[in-house]
C-alpha positions as CSV (number, residue, x, y, z in Angstrom):
1,M,6.4,7.9,-20.2
2,L,6.0,10.8,-17.7
3,G,2.9,12.1,-19.5
4,L,1.2,8.7,-19.0
5,G,1.9,9.0,-15.2
6,V,0.3,12.4,-15.0
7,E,-2.7,11.1,-16.9
8,R,-2.9,8.0,-14.8
9,L,-2.8,10.0,-11.6
10,R,-5.5,12.4,-12.9
11,A,-7.7,9.3,-13.8
12,D,-7.0,7.9,-10.3
13,M,-8.2,11.2,-8.7
14,N,-11.3,11.3,-10.9
15,R,-12.1,7.6,-10.0
16,L,-11.7,8.3,-6.3
17,L,-13.9,11.5,-6.5
18,A,-16.5,9.6,-8.5
19,L,-16.6,6.9,-5.8
20,L,-16.9,9.4,-3.0
21,F,-19.8,11.2,-4.8
22,H,-21.5,7.8,-5.6
23,Q,-21.2,6.8,-1.9
24,G,-22.7,10.1,-0.8
25,V,-19.6,11.0,1.1
26,L,-19.2,14.3,-0.8
27,D,-21.7,16.6,-2.5
28,E,-21.4,19.4,-5.2
29,Q,-20.1,21.8,-2.6
30,F,-16.8,20.0,-2.7
31,L,-16.6,20.7,-6.5
32,Q,-17.4,24.4,-5.8
33,L,-14.5,24.5,-3.4
34,Q,-12.2,22.9,-6.0
35,Q,-13.2,25.6,-8.5
36,L,-11.8,28.3,-6.1
37,Q,-8.4,26.7,-6.4
38,D,-6.1,28.1,-9.1
39,E,-2.4,28.6,-9.9
40,S,-2.1,31.4,-7.3
41,S,-3.4,29.1,-4.6
42,P,-2.6,25.5,-5.7
43,N,-3.2,24.0,-2.2
44,F,-6.4,26.0,-1.5
45,V,-8.7,22.9,-1.1
46,S,-6.3,20.9,1.0
47,E,-5.6,23.9,3.3
48,V,-9.4,24.5,3.8
49,V,-10.0,20.8,4.4
50,N,-7.1,20.6,6.9
51,I,-8.6,23.6,8.8
52,Y,-11.9,21.6,8.8
53,F,-10.1,18.5,10.1
54,Q,-8.5,20.5,13.0
55,E,-11.8,22.1,14.0
56,S,-13.7,18.8,13.6
57,E,-11.2,17.0,15.9
58,K,-11.9,19.7,18.6
59,L,-15.7,19.3,18.1
60,L,-15.5,15.5,18.4
61,R,-13.4,15.8,21.6
62,N,-16.0,18.2,23.0
63,L,-18.9,16.1,22.1
64,R,-17.3,13.0,23.5
65,S,-16.5,14.7,26.8
66,L,-20.0,16.1,27.1
67,L,-21.4,12.5,26.6
68,M,-18.9,10.9,29.0
69,D,-20.2,13.0,31.9
70,R,-22.8,10.5,33.1
71,E,-24.3,12.9,35.7
72,L,-25.1,15.7,33.4
73,S,-25.0,15.7,29.6
74,D,-25.3,19.3,28.4
75,Y,-27.6,18.7,25.4
76,K,-27.8,22.5,24.6
77,K,-24.0,22.7,24.4
78,M,-24.0,19.5,22.3
79,G,-26.4,21.2,19.9
80,V,-24.1,24.2,19.6
81,H,-21.1,22.0,18.7
82,L,-23.3,20.0,16.3
83,N,-24.5,23.2,14.6
84,Q,-20.8,24.2,14.1
85,F,-20.0,20.7,12.7
86,I,-23.0,20.8,10.4
87,G,-22.0,24.2,9.0
88,S,-18.4,23.4,8.5
89,S,-19.2,20.0,7.0
90,S,-21.7,21.6,4.6
91,S,-19.1,24.2,3.5
92,I,-16.6,21.6,2.3
93,G,-19.2,19.2,0.9
94,A,-18.9,16.5,3.6
95,K,-22.4,15.2,3.0
96,R,-22.5,12.0,5.1
97,V,-20.8,13.6,8.0
98,R,-23.3,16.5,7.9
99,N,-26.2,14.0,7.7
100,V,-25.0,12.1,10.8
101,C,-24.6,15.4,12.6
102,V,-28.2,16.3,11.8
103,A,-29.4,13.0,13.2
104,F,-27.1,13.5,16.3
105,R,-28.7,16.9,16.8
106,V,-32.2,15.4,16.8
107,A,-31.1,12.9,19.4
108,S,-29.6,15.7,21.5
109,E,-32.8,17.8,21.2
110,Q,-34.7,14.8,22.6
111,N,-32.1,14.4,25.5
112,N,-31.6,10.8,24.2
113,R,-28.2,9.9,25.7
114,L,-28.2,6.4,24.0
115,G,-29.1,7.9,20.7
116,C,-26.3,10.5,21.1
117,L,-23.8,7.8,21.9
118,R,-24.8,5.8,18.8
119,A,-24.7,8.9,16.7
120,L,-21.2,9.9,18.1
121,E,-19.9,6.4,17.2
122,L,-21.3,6.7,13.6
123,L,-20.0,10.3,13.3
124,E,-16.5,9.2,14.3
125,H,-16.7,6.4,11.8
126,E,-17.9,8.7,8.9
127,Y,-15.4,11.4,9.8
128,C,-12.5,8.9,9.8
129,Y,-13.6,7.5,6.4
130,L,-13.8,11.0,5.0
131,K,-10.5,12.1,6.4
132,N,-8.7,8.9,5.1
133,K,-10.2,9.3,1.6
134,L,-9.5,13.0,1.3
135,H,-5.9,12.5,2.4
136,E,-5.6,9.8,-0.3
137,L,-7.1,12.2,-2.8
138,F,-4.6,15.0,-1.8
139,Q,-1.7,12.5,-2.0
140,I,-2.6,11.5,-5.5
141,E,-3.0,15.2,-6.4
142,Q,0.5,16.0,-5.0
143,Q,2.0,13.1,-7.0
144,R,0.2,14.4,-10.1
145,L,1.5,18.0,-9.6
146,L,5.1,16.6,-9.0
147,A,4.8,14.5,-12.1
148,A,3.6,17.4,-14.1
149,A,6.4,19.6,-12.8
150,V,9.0,17.1,-13.9
151,R,7.3,16.8,-17.3
152,Y,6.8,20.6,-17.8
153,P,9.5,22.3,-15.8
154,V,9.1,26.1,-15.3
155,Q,11.5,28.0,-17.6
156,H,13.3,31.1,-16.1
């Protein structure tokens, strides 16, 4: 019975990943990240992604505060934050977030405040979707690892 649970959880993970790739949320860079994970670092992907989330939260706060200053929106500084966001999103395979950042950067280069506000709203939406789905994926993975540990306990 436990073996079926492990396999069901693995299938759930694969279905969720397939959906995220089909939706364009993730790209092949995420798979490359997964290939770096092994027994010696079983939480490598979730640790890297959690660092990405922490940095992204800061970048989103900085972008929002730059845009909320009605007198002077610092478009150059916005571009610097967006370049960081593009780089970190690319490194974990967050394709849709990266694409929104690219469009946001174009709006900031044109000093288009309304375009930047729209892009920020879309960026926050895409980021939240990504974060929720990856948390879901990591929860399923943890359940699978626990189920596997119960099924195949380590012998001392």
